[in-house]
C-alpha positions as CSV (number, residue, x, y, z in Angstrom):
1,M,63.5,110.4,116.8
2,P,67.3,110.4,117.0
3,C,69.4,110.5,113.1
4,W,70.6,107.9,113.4
5,R,67.5,105.7,113.9
6,R,66.3,107.5,110.6
7,V,68.9,106.8,108.3
8,I,70.6,103.3,109.4
9,G,68.2,101.9,107.2
10,P,68.5,104.1,104.0
11,V,72.3,103.8,104.4
12,V,71.7,100.4,104.3
13,L,70.0,99.8,101.4
14,F,71.8,102.1,99.3
15,E,75.4,100.9,100.1
16,V,74.1,97.3,99.0
17,A,72.0,98.8,96.2
18,L,75.2,100.4,95.4
19,G,77.6,97.8,95.6
20,L,75.6,95.6,93.6
21,A,75.0,97.7,90.5
22,T,78.6,98.3,91.0
23,L,79.4,94.4,91.1
24,G,77.2,93.3,88.2
25,L,76.9,95.9,86.1
26,L,79.3,99.2,86.4
27,D,82.5,97.2,87.0
28,P,82.2,94.9,84.4
29,L,81.3,98.0,81.8
30,R,84.9,100.1,82.9
31,V,86.9,96.9,82.3
32,V,85.7,96.2,78.8
33,L,85.9,100.1,78.1
34,I,89.5,100.0,79.5
35,D,90.2,96.9,78.0
36,R,89.0,97.6,74.7
37,L,91.0,101.1,74.8
38,I,94.4,99.7,75.6
39,A,93.7,97.0,72.7
40,L,93.7,99.8,70.0
41,G,97.4,100.3,70.7
42,G,97.8,96.9,69.2
43,D,98.3,94.2,72.5
44,P,95.6,93.5,75.0
45,F,97.6,93.5,77.4
46,V,100.3,96.2,79.0
47,G,102.6,95.2,81.8
48,N,105.8,95.7,83.7
49,T,108.6,98.2,81.8
50,A,106.6,99.0,78.4
51,L,103.9,100.2,81.0
52,I,106.5,103.0,81.6
53,G,105.6,103.6,77.7
54,F,102.3,103.8,77.5
55,V,101.6,105.8,80.8
56,L,103.7,108.3,78.3
57,S,101.7,107.9,75.1
58,P,98.4,109.9,74.1
59,L,96.5,106.4,74.1
60,G,97.6,105.6,77.6
61,A,97.3,108.5,79.1
62,G,93.7,109.3,77.9
63,T,93.5,105.7,79.1
64,L,94.1,105.6,82.8
65,A,93.5,109.0,83.2
66,L,89.7,107.8,82.4
67,A,90.2,105.1,84.1
68,A,91.3,107.2,87.4
69,I,88.3,109.5,86.5
70,I,85.5,106.8,87.0
71,A,87.1,105.5,89.8
72,T,87.0,108.2,91.6
73,L,83.3,109.4,90.0
74,L,82.0,105.6,91.8
75,L,82.9,107.4,95.4
76,A,81.6,110.8,94.6
77,V,78.3,109.0,93.9
78,E,78.7,106.7,96.8
79,F,79.5,109.6,99.4
80,G,77.2,112.2,97.2
81,G,74.3,109.6,98.0
82,L,75.4,108.4,101.4
83,G,75.8,113.0,102.6
84,L,72.3,113.1,101.0
85,I,70.7,110.7,103.3
86,L,72.2,112.3,106.1
87,R,71.5,115.9,104.7
88,D,67.4,114.4,104.9
89,G,68.4,112.5,108.8
90,L,69.8,116.2,110.2
91,R,66.8,118.2,108.9
92,G,64.8,115.2,110.0
93,R,62.9,114.7,106.9
94,P,61.9,111.7,106.0
95,V,65.4,109.4,104.0
96,R,63.9,108.0,100.7
97,V,66.6,106.2,98.2
98,R,64.6,106.6,95.4
99,R,65.2,110.4,95.6
100,V,68.6,110.1,96.7
101,A,68.6,107.8,93.4
102,A,67.3,110.4,91.4
103,R,68.9,113.2,92.8
104,L,72.5,111.8,91.8
105,V,71.2,110.8,88.5
106,A,70.5,114.3,87.7
107,R,73.6,116.0,88.9
108,L,76.1,113.3,87.5
109,P,77.3,115.5,84.7
110,A,78.2,118.0,87.8
111,L,80.2,115.0,89.4
112,L,82.2,113.7,86.5
113,V,83.6,117.3,85.8
114,L,84.5,117.2,89.8
115,S,86.0,114.0,89.0
116,A,87.9,114.3,86.2
117,L,89.3,118.7,87.9
118,A,90.5,115.9,91.6
119,V,92.6,113.4,89.1
120,G,93.5,115.8,86.7
121,L,94.6,118.0,89.9
122,L,96.4,115.2,91.5
123,I,98.4,113.8,88.6
124,L,100.2,118.1,88.2
125,L,100.8,117.8,92.0
126,A,103.0,114.1,91.1
127,V,105.3,115.6,88.3
128,P,106.8,117.5,90.9
129,V,107.3,114.1,93.1
130,A,108.1,112.8,89.5
131,A,111.0,115.6,88.9
132,V,112.4,115.4,92.3
133,G,112.9,111.7,91.5
134,L,114.6,111.6,88.5
135,A,117.1,114.8,89.7
136,A,118.3,112.7,92.5
137,K,119.0,109.5,90.3
138,A,120.5,111.3,87.5
139,A,122.7,113.4,90.7
140,W,123.1,110.4,93.4
141,L,123.6,107.1,91.4
142,S,124.9,106.1,88.8
143,D,123.3,103.5,85.3
144,A,123.8,99.7,88.3
145,D,121.1,97.9,87.8
146,I,118.2,99.3,90.3
147,Y,118.2,95.4,91.8
148,F,121.6,96.0,92.8
149,Y,120.4,99.4,94.7
150,V,117.3,97.7,96.5
151,T,119.6,94.6,97.7
152,T,122.5,96.4,98.8
153,R,120.9,99.5,100.0
154,P,124.0,102.2,99.3
155,A,124.3,105.0,101.5
156,A,123.4,106.7,97.8
157,F,120.3,104.8,97.2
158,V,119.2,105.9,101.1
159,A,119.6,109.1,100.3
160,V,117.7,109.5,96.7
161,I,114.9,107.2,98.8
162,A,114.9,110.0,101.7
163,V,115.0,113.1,99.5
164,V,111.6,111.2,97.1
165,A,109.7,110.6,100.4
166,V,110.0,114.3,101.9
167,A,109.5,115.5,98.5
168,A,105.9,113.0,98.6
169,L,104.8,114.1,102.1
170,I,105.3,117.5,101.1
171,V,103.1,116.9,97.8
172,G,100.9,114.1,100.0
173,F,100.0,117.0,102.4
174,V,98.8,119.1,99.6
175,A,96.7,116.1,98.3
176,L,95.2,115.5,101.5
177,R,93.8,119.4,101.5
178,L,92.6,118.7,98.5
179,L,90.8,115.9,98.9
180,V,89.3,117.4,101.5
181,R,88.0,120.7,99.2
182,Y,86.8,118.3,96.6
183,G,85.2,115.5,99.4
184,L,83.0,118.8,100.7
185,A,82.2,119.5,96.7
186,V,80.2,116.9,95.9
187,P,77.5,117.5,99.0
188,I,77.9,121.8,97.6
189,C,77.3,120.5,93.9
190,L,74.5,118.0,94.9
191,I,72.9,120.1,97.2
192,E,72.9,123.4,95.8
193,G,73.4,122.6,92.6
194,V,76.5,124.4,91.0
195,A,78.9,123.6,88.5
196,A,81.6,121.5,89.6
197,P,84.5,124.0,89.3
198,T,81.8,126.7,91.7
199,G,81.5,123.5,93.9
200,L,85.6,123.3,94.5
201,R,86.1,127.2,94.9
202,R,83.2,127.1,97.9
203,A,84.6,124.2,99.6
204,A,87.7,126.2,99.8
205,V,85.5,128.7,101.6
206,V,84.1,126.0,103.3
207,V,87.2,125.3,105.2
208,R,89.2,128.1,105.1
209,G,91.1,128.1,108.3
210,R,89.5,124.1,109.3
211,E,91.5,122.4,106.7
212,R,94.0,121.1,109.6
213,T,91.6,119.7,112.1
214,L,89.0,118.1,108.7
215,A,91.9,117.0,107.7
216,L,93.0,115.1,111.0
217,R,89.1,113.9,111.4
218,L,89.6,112.3,108.6
219,L,92.4,110.9,109.4
220,A,91.3,110.0,112.7
221,V,88.0,107.8,111.5
222,A,90.5,106.5,108.8
223,V,93.1,105.0,111.4
224,A,89.9,104.2,113.5
225,G,88.5,102.2,110.7
226,L,91.9,99.7,110.4
227,V,91.8,99.2,114.0
228,V,88.5,97.8,114.6
229,T,88.6,95.8,111.4
230,G,92.2,94.2,113.0
231,L,90.2,93.5,116.4
232,A,87.5,92.4,114.5
233,A,89.2,90.0,113.0
234,A,91.5,88.9,115.6
235,G,88.4,88.4,117.5
236,L,86.5,86.2,114.9
237,S,90.4,84.3,114.6
238,G,90.0,83.7,118.8
239,L,86.0,82.6,118.8
240,Y,86.9,80.7,115.5
241,G,89.2,79.0,117.8
242,L,87.3,78.1,120.6
243,V,84.7,77.0,119.1
244,S,86.4,74.5,116.5
245,G,89.0,72.4,117.7
246,P,91.5,69.3,117.2
247,D,89.2,67.0,117.8
248,Q,86.2,68.6,115.6
249,S,85.0,66.2,113.0
250,L,85.2,67.2,109.4
251,P,81.1,68.1,108.7
252,A,81.6,70.1,112.3
253,A,83.9,71.5,111.2
254,L,82.9,72.6,107.7
255,R,79.7,73.4,109.0
256,V,81.5,75.9,112.2
257,T,83.3,77.1,109.0
258,V,80.3,78.3,106.6
259,A,78.6,79.7,109.7
260,F,82.1,82.2,110.8
261,A,82.4,82.7,106.8
262,L,79.6,84.3,106.8
263,L,79.3,85.6,109.9
264,A,82.6,87.2,108.8
265,A,81.4,88.7,105.7
266,V,78.8,90.3,107.3
267,V,81.0,91.6,109.9
268,F,83.4,93.0,107.8
269,A,81.0,94.6,105.6
270,L,78.7,96.5,108.3
271,L,82.3,97.6,109.5
272,G,83.0,98.7,105.6
273,M,80.0,100.8,105.1
274,L,80.5,102.3,108.8
275,F,83.0,103.5,107.6
276,R,82.5,105.5,104.8
277,V,79.4,106.6,106.8
278,A,82.0,108.0,109.0
279,L,84.3,110.1,106.7
280,A,80.7,111.1,105.2
281,T,79.3,112.6,108.2
282,V,82.7,114.5,108.9
283,L,82.3,116.0,105.5
284,M,78.5,116.6,106.5
285,H,78.9,118.1,110.1
286,A,81.5,120.5,108.2
287,Y,79.0,121.6,105.4
288,A,76.0,121.9,108.2
289,E,77.9,124.3,110.3
290,T,78.4,126.6,107.4
291,G,74.5,126.8,107.9
292,A,73.7,124.8,104.3
293,V,71.5,122.3,106.1
294,P,68.2,124.2,107.1
295,A,66.4,123.1,111.2
296,R,65.2,120.1,111.8
297,E,61.6,119.5,110.6
298,H,59.0,117.3,111.8
299,A,58.9,113.0,109.8
300,P,56.5,110.5,110.5
301,A,57.6,108.1,113.3
302,A,56.7,105.2,110.3
303,R,59.6,105.9,108.5
304,A,61.8,104.2,111.7
305,S,59.9,100.9,111.1
306,L,60.9,101.4,107.3
307,G,64.2,102.0,108.0
308,L,64.3,98.9,110.7
309,R,62.7,96.2,108.1
310,G,65.0,98.1,105.2
311,A,68.5,97.5,107.3
312,L,67.6,94.1,107.8
313,A,66.6,93.6,104.5
314,A,70.1,94.6,103.6
315,V,71.3,92.7,105.6
316,A,69.9,89.8,104.5
317,V,71.3,90.5,100.9
318,I,74.5,90.8,102.5
319,A,74.3,87.0,104.2
320,I,72.7,85.9,100.8
321,A,75.9,87.0,98.7
322,A,77.8,85.4,101.6
323,V,76.3,82.3,100.8
324,V,77.0,82.6,97.3
325,Q,80.5,83.4,98.0
326,A,80.7,80.6,100.1
327,W,79.1,78.6,97.6
328,L,81.3,79.3,95.3
329,I,84.5,78.7,97.2
330,A,84.1,75.7,98.1
331,G,83.0,74.6,93.5
332,A,86.8,76.5,93.0
333,V,88.5,73.7,94.5
334,A,90.8,72.8,91.8
335,P,90.7,69.6,90.9
336,D,93.6,67.3,91.7
337,R,97.1,68.8,89.1
338,A,100.4,68.2,89.0
339,I,102.3,71.1,91.3
340,T,105.3,72.4,89.9
341,V,107.8,73.5,92.6
342,T,109.8,75.7,91.0
343,A,113.5,77.0,92.1
344,H,113.7,80.9,91.6
345,R,117.3,81.7,90.3
346,A,117.9,78.0,90.1
347,G,117.8,78.3,94.6
348,T,119.0,81.1,96.4
349,R,119.0,79.8,100.0
350,E,121.4,77.3,99.9
351,A,124.3,78.1,97.1
352,P,124.9,81.7,95.1
353,E,122.2,82.1,92.6
354,N,122.5,81.1,88.5
355,T,125.2,78.8,89.5
356,L,125.8,74.9,88.9
357,A,126.2,74.8,92.5
358,A,122.6,76.3,92.6
359,L,121.7,73.5,90.4
360,D,122.7,71.2,92.5
361,R,121.2,72.0,95.3
362,A,117.7,72.1,93.7
363,V,117.2,68.8,92.2
364,A,118.2,67.7,95.6
365,A,115.8,69.5,97.2
366,G,113.4,68.1,94.8
367,A,112.4,71.0,93.0
368,D,110.8,70.1,89.1
369,V,111.9,73.1,87.4
370,V,114.6,75.4,88.0
371,E,114.1,79.1,87.1
372,I,117.2,80.7,85.4
373,D,118.0,84.4,83.6
374,V,120.2,84.5,80.5
375,Q,121.9,87.6,78.8
376,E,124.7,88.1,76.2
377,T,127.9,89.0,76.5
378,R,129.2,91.6,73.9
379,D,130.8,88.3,72.1
380,G,127.5,87.3,71.5
381,A,127.6,84.3,74.6
382,V,124.4,83.5,76.4
383,V,125.0,83.2,80.4
384,V,123.2,82.5,83.2
385,L,122.7,86.3,85.0
386,H,120.0,87.6,86.5
387,D,121.5,91.5,86.8
388,T,122.4,93.5,83.9
389,D,125.7,94.3,85.7
390,L,128.1,92.6,87.8
391,R,128.2,94.6,90.6
392,R,126.3,92.3,93.1
393,V,127.2,89.3,92.3
394,A,130.8,89.9,91.6
395,G,132.2,93.5,92.7
396,L,132.3,95.1,89.1
397,P,131.2,98.0,88.2
398,A,130.8,96.8,84.4
399,S,127.6,95.7,82.1
400,I,127.3,92.3,81.0
401,W,127.2,93.6,77.0
402,A,130.2,95.3,77.6
403,L,132.4,92.2,78.7
404,D,133.6,89.3,76.8
405,L,132.5,85.7,77.6
406,A,136.0,85.3,78.7
407,D,136.1,88.2,80.9
408,V,132.6,86.9,82.8
409,Q,134.2,83.6,83.6
410,A,137.1,84.7,85.1
411,L,135.1,86.3,87.4
412,D,134.7,85.1,90.8
413,A,130.6,84.5,91.8
414,G,130.6,83.2,94.8
415,S,132.6,84.7,96.9
416,W,129.9,87.2,97.7
417,F,127.5,84.5,98.9
418,A,130.1,82.5,101.3
419,P,133.3,81.8,101.5
420,A,132.4,77.3,101.2
421,F,131.4,78.9,97.2
422,A,134.7,80.9,96.2
423,G,135.2,80.6,92.6
424,E,132.1,79.7,91.8
425,R,131.5,81.1,87.8
426,I,129.1,82.4,85.8
427,P,127.7,79.5,83.4
428,T,126.9,79.9,80.2
429,L,123.4,78.5,79.0
430,A,125.3,75.6,77.1
431,E,126.8,74.8,80.5
432,F,123.7,75.0,82.7
433,A,121.6,73.2,80.0
434,A,123.9,69.7,79.5
435,A,124.2,70.0,83.4
436,A,120.1,70.2,84.2
437,R,119.5,67.8,81.3
438,G,118.2,64.4,82.2
439,R,117.6,65.8,85.9
440,V,115.1,68.7,86.4
441,R,113.2,70.8,84.1
442,L,114.7,74.3,82.7
443,N,112.1,77.9,82.8
444,V,114.4,80.2,81.3
445,E,113.8,83.8,82.2
446,L,114.8,85.8,78.7
447,K,116.1,89.1,80.3
448,V,115.7,91.8,77.7
449,N,118.2,95.3,78.8
450,G,118.0,97.1,76.2
451,R,121.3,96.1,74.6
452,G,120.3,92.5,73.4
453,V,121.2,91.2,69.5
454,D,119.6,88.1,69.2
455,L,118.9,86.7,72.8
456,A,115.3,84.6,71.7
457,G,117.7,83.0,68.4
458,R,120.5,82.5,70.3
459,T,118.6,81.1,73.4
460,L,116.7,78.6,71.4
461,A,119.4,77.3,69.0
462,I,121.4,76.2,72.5
463,L,118.6,74.4,73.9
464,R,118.1,72.2,71.0
465,E,121.8,71.3,70.6
466,A,121.6,70.9,74.2
467,G,118.4,68.5,73.7
468,M,116.9,70.2,76.1
469,T,113.1,72.0,74.1
470,D,110.9,69.0,75.2
471,A,111.5,69.8,78.9
472,A,112.3,74.0,78.7
473,V,109.9,76.6,79.1
474,I,110.3,80.4,77.9
475,S,109.7,83.5,80.0
476,S,109.9,87.0,80.1
477,L,108.8,90.0,81.4
478,D,108.8,91.4,77.6
479,G,105.8,90.7,75.1
480,P,107.8,91.1,72.1
481,I,110.8,88.7,72.9
482,L,108.6,86.1,73.5
483,A,106.1,86.8,70.2
484,E,109.7,86.2,68.8
485,V,109.9,83.1,70.4
486,R,106.8,81.9,69.7
487,A,107.4,82.5,65.6
488,L,110.6,81.2,65.9
489,A,109.5,78.0,68.0
490,P,106.0,77.8,68.2
491,E,106.1,74.3,70.1
492,L,108.1,75.7,73.2
493,P,106.0,76.6,76.1
494,V,106.3,80.7,76.5
495,G,104.9,83.1,79.7
496,L,104.6,86.3,80.2
497,I,106.3,87.3,83.6
498,V,103.5,90.2,85.5
499,A,104.6,92.5,88.4
500,T,102.2,94.8,87.1
501,G,99.7,96.1,84.6
502,V,97.2,96.9,82.7
503,G,95.0,95.4,80.2
504,D,93.1,92.0,79.4
505,L,96.1,89.3,80.3
506,G,94.3,86.2,79.2
507,A,94.5,87.5,76.4
508,A,98.0,87.6,76.3
509,D,99.6,84.8,73.7
510,V,101.1,82.9,76.2
511,S,100.9,79.2,77.5
512,F,101.3,80.3,81.1
513,V,101.7,83.4,83.5
514,S,104.0,84.3,86.3
515,L,102.4,86.5,88.6
516,A,103.7,88.6,91.2
517,Q,102.5,87.2,94.7
518,R,100.5,90.5,95.1
519,R,98.3,90.0,91.8
520,A,98.2,86.2,92.6
521,T,94.1,86.6,93.7
522,P,92.0,83.7,93.8
523,A,90.0,85.3,91.2
524,R,92.4,86.4,88.9
525,I,94.0,82.7,89.6
526,R,90.5,81.0,88.3
527,A,89.9,83.6,85.0
528,L,93.4,83.0,83.6
529,N,93.0,78.9,84.5
530,H,89.2,79.4,82.2
531,R,91.1,80.6,79.4
532,G,93.6,77.7,79.3
533,R,96.7,79.9,81.2
534,A,98.6,78.1,84.0
535,V,99.6,80.2,86.1
536,H,102.5,80.0,88.4
537,V,103.2,82.6,91.3
538,W,106.2,84.4,92.6
539,T,108.3,84.6,94.6
540,L,106.8,82.9,97.8
541,N,109.0,81.5,100.6
542,T,106.9,81.3,103.6
543,D,104.0,78.3,105.0
544,E,101.5,80.7,105.1
545,Q,102.8,82.1,101.1
546,I,103.3,79.1,99.6
547,A,100.0,76.7,101.1
548,G,98.4,80.0,100.0
549,A,98.9,80.0,96.6
550,L,98.3,76.4,96.5
551,L,94.8,76.8,97.8
552,D,94.1,80.4,96.0
553,G,95.2,77.2,92.8
554,A,98.3,78.5,91.6
555,D,99.5,75.5,89.1
556,A,103.5,76.2,90.0
557,I,105.6,77.4,93.0
558,I,108.0,79.7,92.2
559,T,110.7,79.6,95.4
560,D,114.2,80.2,96.9
561,N,113.6,77.4,99.0
562,P,112.2,73.9,97.4
563,A,113.1,71.9,100.1
564,R,110.2,73.4,101.8
565,A,108.4,74.4,98.9
566,R,108.4,70.4,98.3
567,A,106.8,69.3,101.8
568,I,104.3,71.7,101.8
569,V,103.0,70.7,98.5
570,R,103.0,67.0,99.7
571,W,100.9,67.9,102.9
572,Y,98.5,70.1,100.4
573,E,98.4,67.1,98.2
574,D,97.4,64.7,100.8
575,L,94.5,66.9,102.0
576,T,91.0,66.0,101.1
577,T,88.6,67.4,99.0
578,A,86.4,68.1,101.8
579,E,89.6,69.7,103.8
580,R,90.9,71.8,100.9
581,V,87.3,73.7,101.1
582,L,87.5,73.9,105.0
583,L,90.7,75.5,104.8
584,R,90.0,77.6,101.3
585,L,86.7,79.2,103.6
586,R,88.7,79.6,106.5
587,R,91.5,81.8,104.4
588,A,88.7,83.5,102.7
589,S,86.9,84.7,106.0
590,R,90.1,85.6,107.3
591,I,90.5,83.2,110.2
592,G,94.1,81.6,108.9
593,V,95.3,78.9,107.1
594,S,96.7,75.5,108.6
595,G,100.2,74.6,106.7
596,A,102.4,71.8,106.9
597,S,103.8,70.7,110.2
């Protein structure tokens, strides 16, 4: 009997069982453990720039290392189980998933040590890359705001990126060799029963002289997996386009979409499974070439039908899971709510950012809220400015905390954008609030630059004097300054801006959360909404991005183009509940989302 016929059923059963165990038990336990450890530092969530200090602390370094070890251990268990199944298939033995599971449990301590060694080695490899990056920055870059470098990309910045990229490539090559050894050490520890260090040494012997070949094979499998997945997505989208049509009734469209959502769930689950099996097969063949896998043995043919029945049962489980997912998607359509359009930095498409000219255009475009950034000058004035220095918007290589208000307002902050805005000035928060009063609400982001004196107190005083406290919210990347605002003005909504972070975000003491687009998943948005936190998503500028965030449940769209966002919000608000369900299913099954016309 061919090996693949003997292993296909056990492989599918093992993958489904492990997936269900991970989803229902292991992942929740891991999240609770990591969240509890992070909370020991005093804050339930650590994000943005505070993450650097957390990572460098003993608690943070230990927590993140533990999280990496657990994730690596789960991979070891999965690929180890696949390796054992393939080993029995190569030997011609009956494959029993229960026996595989028992072996994995028995060897779990060795796999844990192996995972810890792998994570430790990768951390050590990351150190020289970080050192090269810091040295290159110190040699070629000044203390200019990072946003200046990212947007203007001067030659020195490009050189630093190139140097770091070269260092990362060299270290990446070494890391790939280590990962190949780690991948082989997993079946060695399981099959031969040796300790983790011995398994790594044995793996080094097995791959000696063949590391490049094995690495290329694994990369080829990875590339093939990406290509096949892309082709499958394109094929499903094309087939969906043929089956559905503009004249199709809504009930028929919903039936077709649900069917395709189920089909897509099964197809992508099976493709992911095949990809992992292919990687395990490459490693097991390398191990078998050492003679460690004995010759084939005779096995009863009845096992084939059992394997086939098991595979069909596992596919049925995937289909049931897809049905549950579709039901959850359909049931998670947010009720009608006020969706706000926020002009990012007062709108950056039609006028220079954070200026009174941008404010006027944002109001004309239909923005509900204007988001601005504020910092303090040397003489204590609160001005509207994003970067910590004036290089990008005024051509002056000086930090905002080194200038008085008169110096700042003498600068031309409009010519960089277009000649028509020559002479545009950097406004104070008082000027901006007075111009916004009665026209639009404000989202005032407090920019913590390390040189502020009383940014929270001064900002609140200005908003109170302008009569804007009932038409403003405060946001920041910095949690401590938001806590300060909470203490000074408990009635004012505050929001945490999240680019990256770890911990229990829903436990943060804020009214709303501003998520970077890549972090604004439907599940995260629902979880935050359920805990009473509104979710703003930034920065969305294309029709697909804006429509996708609305379908995912975002409460506010932060955009550089408020006019276009307003049009798409109107389109979304005109949809019926059934139409929203249809579009959510299409989005979840990767067959596209229709945008506003």
